ZATI-638655 format. One record per residue: x, y, z of N, C-alpha, C in turn; chain. Coordinates in pm, 1 decimal. Layout:
! ZATI-638655
n_px, n_py, n_pz, ca_px, ca_py, ca_pz, c_px, c_py, c_pz, chain
X, Y, Z, X, Y, Z, X, Y, Z, A
...
This chain:
! ZATI-638655
n_px, n_py, n_pz, ca_px, ca_py, ca_pz, c_px, c_py, c_pz, chain
1056.7, 3590.7, 1943.7, 1141.2, 3563.0, 1838.2, 1198.6, 3399.2, 1853.1, A
1226.9, 3361.2, 1973.2, 1233.2, 3244.7, 1987.6, 1095.1, 3161.3, 2063.5, A
973.9, 3227.3, 2019.2, 872.3, 3170.6, 2058.5, 838.3, 3143.2, 1914.4, A
812.0, 3208.3, 1874.7, 827.8, 3180.3, 1660.2, 883.5, 3081.4, 1601.3, A
1011.2, 3040.1, 1655.5, 1092.1, 2947.4, 1584.4, 1048.7, 2824.8, 1661.0, A
987.3, 2830.1, 1814.4, 921.1, 2739.0, 1868.4, 797.4, 2652.1, 1827.8, A
673.6, 2791.4, 1795.9, 592.2, 2797.7, 1752.8, 568.2, 2715.5, 1580.9, A
686.1, 2735.6, 1480.3, 713.9, 2665.4, 1366.3, 749.1, 2578.4, 1424.4, A
840.8, 2523.8, 1497.7, 907.3, 2406.6, 1495.5, 791.8, 2290.5, 1547.9, A
691.1, 2277.5, 1649.4, 580.8, 2267.2, 1662.0, 458.7, 2217.7, 1580.3, A
453.9, 2313.0, 1442.1, 396.0, 2352.1, 1350.6, 445.7, 2213.7, 1230.8, A
563.2, 2253.4, 1224.4, 615.8, 2111.2, 1128.0, 601.0, 1985.4, 1209.8, A
648.9, 1967.6, 1279.4, 638.3, 1825.6, 1354.4, 478.6, 1780.1, 1365.6, A
402.7, 1856.0, 1411.1, 260.6, 1839.7, 1402.6, 158.5, 1839.5, 1220.4, A
228.3, 1901.7, 1212.7, 178.4, 1904.8, 1055.3, 242.8, 1799.9, 960.6, A
347.1, 1780.9, 995.6, 399.0, 1653.1, 903.3, 379.2, 1534.4, 956.2, A
319.4, 1513.0, 1047.0, 310.2, 1408.5, 1154.0, 204.6, 1250.6, 1062.7, A
106.1, 1364.4, 973.0, 96.5, 1265.0, 929.2, 106.3, 1180.9, 810.6, A
176.8, 1232.3, 741.2, 286.7, 1191.6, 649.7, 387.7, 1064.0, 697.8, A
403.9, 1108.1, 787.9, 485.7, 977.6, 862.0, 418.1, 860.4, 945.7, A
283.5, 848.0, 905.6, 188.2, 797.0, 999.5, 110.6, 679.1, 888.1, A
135.2, 717.3, 772.1, 25.8, 660.8, 706.8, 139.6, 502.4, 649.4, A
47.8, 471.1, 605.6, 75.5, 297.1, 516.4, 175.3, 275.9, 394.1, A
332.4, 298.5, 407.8, 357.4, 319.4, 324.5, 387.8, 196.2, 222.3, A
440.8, 185.7, 96.1, 549.7, 75.6, 37.6, 704.7, 87.7, 51.7, A
745.3, 8.0, 78.9, 942.2, -12.8, 101.3, 986.4, 32.9, -12.8, A
972.9, 13.3, -136.0, 1011.9, 32.1, -256.3, 894.1, 109.1, -304.7, A
933.1, 225.6, -377.1, 817.4, 346.4, -403.1, 800.8, 357.0, -553.9, A
912.9, 265.2, -673.5, 925.8, 225.1, -794.3, 975.3, 113.6, -829.4, A
950.6, 62.7, -957.9, 937.8, -39.0, -1004.9, 911.9, 0.0, -1106.8, A
1056.2, -98.3, -1226.3, 1030.7, -97.2, -1413.7, 907.7, -219.1, -1429.9, A
800.7, -120.6, -1508.4, 696.9, -241.7, -1585.5, 753.6, -345.7, -1631.4, A
726.3, -464.7, -1604.1, 703.8, -563.3, -1715.4, 790.1, -664.6, -1580.4, A
835.1, -603.2, -1440.9, 903.4, -662.8, -1381.8, 898.9, -734.8, -1268.4, A
912.3, -830.3, -1200.6, 881.5, -887.9, -1100.3, 863.9, -775.1, -944.3, A
763.1, -769.0, -832.6, 754.5, -690.1, -772.7, 760.3, -718.3, -647.7, A
839.9, -696.7, -559.9, 798.8, -715.7, -407.7, 743.5, -631.3, -337.7, A
634.4, -626.8, -318.5, 568.9, -493.0, -213.0, 584.0, -547.2, -48.7, A
665.2, -432.0, 14.9, 698.3, -427.7, 122.5, 580.6, -374.7, 216.3, A
444.9, -362.2, 208.1, 351.9, -253.7, 323.2, 455.3, -227.3, 450.7, A
444.0, -147.0, 485.4, 483.1, -68.0, 597.9, 394.4, -38.8, 693.6, A
355.4, -83.9, 809.1, 223.5, -64.7, 912.7, 265.4, 62.8, 1058.4, A
296.6, 144.4, 1024.4, 405.5, 219.9, 1130.8, 257.6, 228.6, 1274.7, A
196.9, 203.7, 1273.5, 86.7, 229.1, 1398.6, 6.2, 161.6, 1403.3, A
-101.0, 172.8, 1522.2, -284.1, 104.6, 1481.3, -352.6, 225.1, 1489.4, A
-444.3, 224.9, 1510.9, -582.3, 274.4, 1499.5, -620.6, 342.4, 1584.4, A
-555.1, 516.2, 1620.8, -589.0, 571.1, 1777.5, -571.8, 513.6, 1846.8, A
-401.1, 406.4, 1871.4, -327.4, 380.7, 1999.0, -450.5, 260.8, 2007.0, A
-461.4, 176.0, 1900.6, -569.2, 41.9, 1917.2, -502.1, -37.0, 1856.1, A
-458.7, -188.7, 1875.7, -358.5, -254.3, 1803.6, -456.1, -344.2, 1666.9, A
-323.1, -304.1, 1586.2, -427.7, -390.2, 1441.9, -463.0, -504.3, 1410.8, A
-566.6, -565.5, 1429.8, -594.9, -651.4, 1404.2, -633.4, -753.9, 1227.9, A
-578.7, -648.5, 1117.4, -600.9, -698.8, 1008.2, -567.7, -568.2, 874.3, A
-513.9, -616.0, 805.4, -462.8, -577.5, 648.1, -539.5, -565.5, 548.4, A
-573.7, -509.6, 495.1, -656.1, -525.1, 354.3, -543.3, -479.2, 229.9, A
-540.9, -546.5, 155.6, -498.3, -459.3, 9.6, -557.3, -501.1, -122.1, A
-618.5, -397.4, -156.6, -648.8, -411.1, -308.4, -520.6, -400.1, -403.1, A
-512.3, -486.3, -498.3, -446.4, -518.3, -604.6, -477.3, -415.4, -713.5, A
-396.0, -344.3, -739.6, -460.7, -245.4, -884.9, -432.2, -385.7, -1012.3, A
-526.8, -296.6, -1094.8, -484.5, -359.1, -1233.7, -358.1, -345.5, -1316.2, A
-329.5, -460.5, -1342.0, -153.4, -477.9, -1417.6, -91.8, -504.6, -1338.4, A
-126.1, -540.1, -1205.2, -38.9, -635.2, -1116.3, -126.2, -756.5, -1108.0, A
-29.9, -860.8, -1206.7, -80.1, -985.6, -1214.2, 4.7, -1087.4, -1126.2, A
0.9, -1221.0, -1084.4, 13.5, -1339.6, -1044.3, 81.6, -1304.6, -901.6, A
-37.9, -1220.3, -805.2, 43.4, -1196.6, -689.0, 37.3, -1353.6, -638.0, A
142.3, -1336.0, -528.6, 154.9, -1429.0, -399.0, 143.0, -1340.3, -266.3, A
116.1, -1346.1, -212.6, 145.6, -1319.1, -81.6, 219.3, -1406.4, 11.8, A
304.0, -1334.2, 133.3, 385.5, -1418.7, 225.5, 286.5, -1447.8, 314.4, A
256.5, -1584.9, 378.7, 238.6, -1590.3, 521.7, 282.6, -1537.7, 620.3, A
233.5, -1454.8, 768.0, 293.0, -1409.9, 843.3, 240.2, -1489.0, 937.7, A
325.1, -1525.9, 1018.0, 318.2, -1624.7, 1164.3, 196.3, -1538.8, 1246.5, A
104.2, -1619.1, 1280.2, 20.6, -1563.2, 1375.8, -80.1, -1490.5, 1311.7, A
-105.8, -1494.1, 1207.2, -189.8, -1431.9, 1113.1, -286.2, -1488.6, 1005.1, A
-409.0, -1511.4, 990.3, -454.8, -1606.9, 885.3, -424.3, -1472.4, 775.1, A
-407.8, -1572.3, 611.5, -354.2, -1530.9, 515.9, -518.6, -1563.0, 415.3, A
-532.0, -1483.1, 386.8, -686.3, -1478.6, 285.5, -667.5, -1381.4, 134.2, A
-702.0, -1485.5, 2.6, -685.7, -1368.2, -96.9, -845.2, -1383.6, -155.9, A
-881.1, -1247.3, -263.0, -998.5, -1231.8, -311.0, -925.7, -1264.3, -481.5, A
-1000.7, -1372.2, -529.8, -925.9, -1388.5, -706.7, -1058.6, -1373.0, -770.0, A
-1019.0, -1307.7, -878.3, -1112.6, -1219.4, -968.9, -1058.6, -1206.3, -1143.9, A
-1131.3, -1183.1, -1226.4, -1065.2, -1143.6, -1332.2, -1051.3, -1036.1, -1354.3, A
-919.0, -1011.3, -1426.4, -869.9, -870.7, -1471.8, -949.7, -810.2, -1568.4, A
-936.9, -727.7, -1609.1, -1010.0, -597.5, -1680.7, -937.6, -665.3, -1801.6, A
-878.9, -673.8, -1869.0, -808.8, -735.3, -1967.4, -740.6, -840.4, -1952.7, A
-708.4, -939.2, -2051.4, -583.5, -1021.7, -2022.9, -418.2, -987.9, -2069.0, A
-351.5, -1044.1, -1989.8, -224.6, -1028.0, -1991.8, -122.2, -1131.5, -1988.1, A
-49.3, -1142.4, -2094.0, 83.3, -1213.9, -2106.9, 186.8, -1216.3, -1993.2, A
229.1, -1379.2, -1948.8, 311.2, -1382.0, -1850.5, 381.8, -1510.7, -1915.2, A
548.0, -1470.4, -1917.4, 612.8, -1572.0, -1946.0, 547.5, -1663.1, -2062.5, A
490.7, -1641.4, -2172.5, 366.5, -1640.6, -2304.9, 308.1, -1729.8, -2262.2, A
228.4, -1703.2, -2166.1, 62.7, -1777.4, -2138.2, -0.7, -1617.0, -2095.0, A
-160.4, -1667.5, -2135.1, -255.8, -1545.3, -2153.4, -303.0, -1587.6, -1975.9, A
-298.0, -1476.3, -1916.4, -352.5, -1459.3, -1765.7, -495.8, -1388.3, -1776.9, A
-565.7, -1393.9, -1733.7, -716.6, -1318.6, -1731.1, -761.0, -1320.1, -1589.8, A
-723.1, -1348.5, -1485.9, -778.4, -1287.1, -1367.4, -664.2, -1419.6, -1267.2, A
-669.1, -1365.5, -1139.1, -594.8, -1407.6, -1024.1, -623.4, -1319.5, -913.4, A
-509.2, -1312.9, -844.7, -578.8, -1217.8, -694.5, -563.3, -1093.0, -674.9, A
-684.5, -1009.8, -617.3, -762.2, -892.4, -647.6, -742.8, -837.9, -517.2, A
-728.4, -900.5, -389.3, -719.8, -817.3, -257.9, -660.0, -942.7, -178.9, A
-541.2, -909.6, -69.7, -511.3, -1012.4, -13.8, -548.6, -904.5, 143.7, A
-605.0, -1013.5, 213.9, -597.1, -1040.9, 375.1, -544.2, -1126.4, 462.8, A
-482.6, -1032.7, 530.2, -362.1, -1048.9, 661.8, -443.8, -1066.2, 783.0, A
-533.7, -1112.6, 837.3, -644.2, -1084.1, 930.8, -587.7, -1204.3, 1091.5, A
-660.5, -1156.2, 1206.6, -619.7, -1242.6, 1338.3, -512.5, -1238.6, 1452.9, A
-469.4, -1171.1, 1379.3, -338.7, -1114.0, 1474.0, -326.2, -1018.2, 1507.9, A
-249.2, -958.8, 1611.7, -242.4, -838.9, 1676.1, -67.9, -732.0, 1657.7, A
-84.7, -638.7, 1631.1, 24.9, -573.7, 1613.8, -47.5, -415.1, 1699.0, A
42.1, -430.4, 1826.6, -1.5, -286.9, 1907.6, 77.1, -155.9, 1828.6, A
-8.9, -105.2, 1908.8, 0.1, 51.4, 1831.7, 115.9, 69.5, 1834.3, A
215.4, 43.0, 1925.5, 387.3, 99.4, 2016.0, 464.6, 38.3, 1890.1, A
408.8, -45.2, 1803.3, 530.0, -134.1, 1725.9, 470.0, -115.7, 1627.5, A
559.1, -159.7, 1446.4, 517.9, -112.9, 1323.2, 555.7, -318.1, 1292.6, A
535.4, -313.2, 1139.8, 555.8, -421.9, 1083.0, 548.5, -459.6, 931.7, A
609.6, -506.9, 863.1, 548.7, -577.3, 740.1, 484.9, -619.7, 701.6, A
424.1, -649.1, 624.6, 364.9, -685.9, 513.4, 328.0, -722.1, 379.3, A
413.1, -914.6, 341.8, 449.2, -893.2, 212.1, 374.2, -925.3, 72.8, A
381.3, -928.6, -3.4, 344.2, -1014.0, -169.8, 460.0, -930.5, -232.0, A
469.2, -1047.6, -395.5, 502.9, -1005.2, -459.8, 432.7, -1056.8, -548.7, A
453.4, -952.5, -685.8, 349.4, -966.9, -835.7, 444.8, -898.4, -936.8, A
376.4, -926.8, -1035.2, 442.0, -895.9, -1190.9, 349.2, -752.8, -1211.6, A
463.0, -648.3, -1305.7, 431.0, -549.9, -1302.3, 410.5, -617.5, -1467.7, A
258.3, -569.7, -1527.6, 221.7, -589.0, -1660.8, 328.4, -529.3, -1797.6, A
368.7, -565.7, -1844.4, 481.5, -514.7, -1953.4, 378.0, -366.6, -2031.9, A
266.6, -363.7, -2048.1, 190.6, -256.5, -2121.1, 173.4, -131.3, -2022.7, A
225.8, -154.4, -1850.7, 159.7, -56.3, -1790.1, 226.6, 32.5, -1793.4, A
191.9, 181.2, -1796.2, 243.9, 286.4, -1880.1, 328.9, 358.4, -1799.2, A
493.4, 381.3, -1802.2, 571.9, 429.9, -1724.9, 547.2, 579.9, -1729.1, A
600.2, 621.5, -1636.6, 552.9, 771.7, -1554.4, 452.1, 784.4, -1435.0, A
377.3, 652.0, -1469.1, 205.0, 704.3, -1378.5, 244.5, 635.1, -1233.5, A
163.3, 637.0, -1163.4, 207.9, 571.6, -1032.6, 71.1, 454.8, -1026.8, A
99.6, 356.5, -948.6, -33.5, 268.2, -953.5, -54.9, 285.8, -813.0, A
-146.2, 240.8, -794.7, -209.1, 279.8, -599.9, -255.2, 158.6, -557.4, A
-210.9, 111.0, -411.2, -262.7, 17.1, -389.1, -334.6, 49.2, -243.6, A
-478.1, 47.9, -257.1, -540.9, 137.7, -122.1, -535.6, 7.0, -9.5, A
-544.9, 39.1, 110.4, -528.4, -63.4, 195.8, -627.8, 12.7, 329.3, A
-696.6, -81.5, 403.9, -788.8, -92.4, 514.4, -696.5, -165.2, 610.2, A
-695.1, -36.5, 674.4, -631.1, -108.6, 837.7, -730.7, -152.1, 936.7, A
-744.4, -249.0, 984.6, -857.9, -257.2, 1093.4, -813.0, -276.2, 1233.4, A
-863.2, -236.3, 1335.1, -794.8, -240.8, 1442.4, -934.2, -283.9, 1528.5, A
-868.2, -291.0, 1689.7, -990.7, -328.3, 1816.5, -1149.2, -198.2, 1763.1, A
-1212.4, -251.7, 1717.4, -1307.9, -124.0, 1709.9, -1317.6, -19.3, 1640.7, A
-1177.0, -42.6, 1569.2, -1151.0, 69.7, 1478.6, -1132.0, 59.1, 1305.8, A
-1132.6, 122.4, 1231.0, -1039.4, 116.4, 1106.5, -992.3, 265.6, 1083.8, A
-900.0, 221.2, 963.6, -810.5, 352.9, 888.5, -826.0, 321.3, 804.6, A
-904.4, 380.9, 634.9, -912.8, 336.2, 491.5, -794.3, 421.7, 403.2, A
-660.0, 377.9, 387.3, -567.5, 383.3, 338.0, -626.5, 403.3, 186.1, A
-687.1, 452.5, 111.4, -757.5, 469.0, 1.2, -720.6, 552.6, -87.8, A
-718.8, 731.1, -57.6, -751.3, 757.0, -104.9, -621.2, 800.5, -251.2, A
-660.7, 857.9, -361.7, -628.5, 812.4, -426.1, -608.8, 1002.4, -523.9, A
-480.4, 1045.1, -585.8, -486.3, 1211.2, -604.7, -538.2, 1228.8, -728.5, A
-606.8, 1292.2, -730.1, -701.5, 1319.8, -847.8, -609.5, 1390.3, -970.5, A
-556.8, 1396.7, -1105.5, -468.4, 1451.8, -1188.0, -454.6, 1594.0, -1198.3, A
-310.6, 1630.3, -1149.0, -269.4, 1726.8, -1108.7, -295.6, 1742.3, -945.9, A
-328.5, 1666.3, -887.3, -366.5, 1735.1, -744.0, -194.0, 1646.3, -628.5, A
-184.3, 1693.8, -568.5, -68.9, 1692.2, -443.5, -159.3, 1613.6, -383.0, A
-30.6, 1442.2, -350.3, -37.7, 1370.5, -279.8, -61.6, 1377.7, -174.1, A
32.6, 1499.3, -82.6, 50.6, 1511.3, 45.4, -46.2, 1629.1, 76.3, A
-179.1, 1677.5, 17.8, -294.0, 1686.6, 26.0, -416.6, 1605.0, 72.1, A
-392.5, 1513.2, 83.1, -474.5, 1376.3, 85.9, -432.0, 1346.5, 295.4, A
-554.0, 1318.8, 306.7, -531.5, 1239.0, 489.0, -476.1, 1149.4, 483.0, A
-555.9, 1043.4, 419.6, -526.9, 890.5, 397.5, -514.8, 833.4, 235.1, A
-394.9, 909.2, 247.3, -342.7, 824.9, 85.5, -337.0, 699.5, 96.8, A
-322.3, 605.7, -21.4, -346.3, 478.9, -83.0, -197.4, 499.0, -77.9, A
-108.2, 388.2, -39.6, 12.7, 374.4, -84.7, 41.1, 320.9, -223.1, A
167.1, 440.6, -267.0, 167.8, 437.5, -460.2, 318.3, 331.0, -488.0, A
280.3, 345.2, -606.5, 440.5, 296.1, -682.1, 444.6, 335.8, -855.5, A
537.3, 419.2, -845.0, 571.2, 505.5, -952.9, 609.3, 364.7, -1031.0, A
602.0, 371.6, -1122.7, 605.3, 301.3, -1283.0, 755.4, 329.9, -1349.7, A
827.5, 237.3, -1347.8, 978.3, 313.8, -1399.6, 986.1, 269.4, -1564.5, A
1031.7, 309.1, -1650.3, 1068.8, 230.1, -1845.4, 1059.8, 133.9, -1813.0, A
1075.3, -11.8, -1853.4, 1126.3, -148.0, -1872.0, 1236.0, -138.9, -1888.0, A
1325.1, -212.5, -1842.2, 1465.9, -213.2, -1852.3, 1488.3, -353.8, -1928.7, A
């Protein structure tokens, strides 16, 4: 019986380690129409190697994005057109940041860090749905692509490399 419990405990620890090892958002829910501070938590490197770049794709409906510079890292953004125009403070906005890239730093595998940006969640986003922020984590000679988005009805926990998700709450 003790061996069974030990085996079950080992399975639980090993079986759930992937869920604890993924890149996540610190705040995983925010109201549509609000300003959202996204804090991406990077808990490890790639197969023991140091993280040297973090790239995040900004989903449609997240507008007016401003990333936070990080000491020791180079910050770049890719701008582009939105799929549609949005209203922001009485102005029409049709383009902006589509990707944020921090590179050139070194985050050893044994440490974690956070990468931050803020943006506005468009007022017409559908409350109750989840927005996903695909992230590519580059390391010395390796990469982990946290880009999987669950299909309708699929359990997010079944994904090996899930993209960080943000549940959209009703406008306040």
